[in-house]
N, C-alpha and C positions, 0 to 999 in steps of 0.2 A: 319207935315206941313199942313197948312190950306190954301186953295185958295177959292175964290168966283168967280163963273162964272155966267154971265147972258146972256140974248138974245139967239142968235142962238147956241152958244157953249153949254149953259145949256140945251137947247131943244134937241140937238143931244145926249148929255149924258143920259138925261132922257128917250129918246126913245130907246137907246141901252139897258138900264136897264129894261125898260118895255117889251122889246122883249125877254128878257131872255138871250141875248148874254153875258151880263156881270152881275155879281151879285150886284155890286155896283160901284159908281163913281170912287173909288180908283183903282179898277181893270181895268176900261176902260182907265183911265189916264196913268196907268203903261203900259198897252199894247201900247198905242199911243206913249209914250216916247220911249219905246224899239224899236218900228218900225221906229221912226224918227232916232234913233241912227244908226240902221242898214242902213237906206237910206243914212245918212250922211257919213258913212264909205264907202258905195259903190260909192258915188259921189266923195269923196276924192280919192279913188283908180282910178276912171276913169279920174279925172283931172290930177293926177300924171302920168298916162299913156300917156295922151295927151302932158304933159309937156316933158316927156321923148322922145316922137316922135319929138316934136319941137326942143329940144336940139340936137337930132341926125341930123335933117335936117339943123339946123343952123351951126353945125360943118362941114357939107358938103357944106355949102354955098347955101342951098336951102331954103331961107327965103321967107315967104309970109306974107302979112298983115293979122291980126286976129282981129275980133270983139269979144271981151270978152263976151259981153251980149249974143251975138248969140251962142257962144260956150256953155255958161251956159244953154241956152234953149235947145240946142242939147243934152247935157248931161242929163238934167231933162227928156227929151223925151225918151232917151234910157233907163232911169231908171224907166219910167212910172210914173213920178211925175209931173203932169201938173200944180199943184198949187204952184209953187216955187216962192220965193221972191228974 
């Protein structure tokens, strides 16, 4: 697979290679993808946990309004992922 990056993304990769943290761009990209996958799995688990709580509350008649965007921000904060989309 070949990809081309420019601008800030390319600068970040080049800096990581120059610092010796990664031997090449492929290793850096692989690490980032694996970290993203781990983050995504944690986020999905957290969301499923919140859904389970909500379903339990709904079954008991304890419903409250929920702002989905606010919930997503809270989950990202718990997972220490401030640059979410």
